[in-house]
Structures are given as C-alpha cells and as structure tokens.
N, C-alpha and C positions, 0 to 999 in steps of 0.2 A: 467651590462646592459647599452646599449647606447640608443639614441633616437629611432632608428629603432626597436630595440628589445622591448623597452617598448611600442611602438605603436602596434606591433604585439601581445604582451601579453595582452594589454588592449582590443584589438579587440577580441581576443580569449576568454577573460573573459566576453565578452558580454557588455562591456562599449560602449555606443553610440559614434560614431566618432565625433559627434557634441559636446561632453562633454570635449574635450581637444584639445589643439593646441601646436604643437611641432616645434619650430623654425627650418626651413630648411627641415623638414620631413613631417609634417602634419599640413598644414596651411589652414585657411578658407578665402574664398572670395565669397560673402561678409561675414562679421563677424556675428556669431549668437549673441543673446543678452547676453548670459553668457556662460562661459566655464573656465576650468583650463588651465593654460599655463606653458610651460617650455621654457626658453629663456636664452641667454647669456646676462649678464649685461654689462654696459659701462666699468666696471673695470675688465672684463674678468671672473668673477665668473658666476655661474649658478643660476637662480631664478625660483621659482615656485610660483604660486599664482592664484588668481581668477580674471577674467575679468567680470565685471558686469556693465551694462548700460553705456558703454563707458569709464570705469575707470579700469586700471590695478592695482590690489592690491597685491603687493609682500608679500607673507606669510613667505617664507624662502629663504635663499641664501646659496649656497654650493660652495666648492672649485673645485669639479669635476663634470663632466657630469654624471658619474655613480651614485654618491650620490644624485644628483638632480633627476635622473630617479627613484631611489629607493624612494625618498620622494614623487614624483608625484604618483607613483604606490600605495604607502600606503595611500595618501590623497584620491585617487579615489576608492580604494577597501577596505581599512581598514585592509589589510592583509600584511604579510611580502613578500618580493620579492621572486618569485618562483625560485627554483634551476634549 
C-alpha cells in the first residue's frame, strides 16, 4: 500500500480527511489543530506521528513507504491493512 492507496482506504473507511496528512498526496492548507501525518524524514526513512498544537511528534519511523502506510492505517483504524 502506498500513500495514494492508504488515502483512498482511509476515506473509504470513513476516517475524516482532516484526521491525516500524507506528504505529497493529501496535505492541509491551512493546518488543522491536530492530525496524524506520514512524511519522508531527512535521512530518507518514512515517519508517522501526530501533529498537535504546532508540534510534530514522530511516533514511528520505517524503512519503506509501504510499512509506514501500514503503520498509519493501523494507528488510525486499529485494524490490520486490508487485502
């Protein structure tokens, strides 16, 4: 699952589009007060975490976009990645 696929799956699952931000695919302007994010880190890895009150809090880092998308899906839904 890539960023486009996880965006579509989250929307289909009924997750509010304001609840997440995906680098290069689903970004907010202006920023809501809080949301989950998925972005590439300075070292080329992928990060997921929470943005709250102007602070990005990285919760996990992954080597691949696919693993990061699975981590974000699980964080927002509590379920395993759909097949």
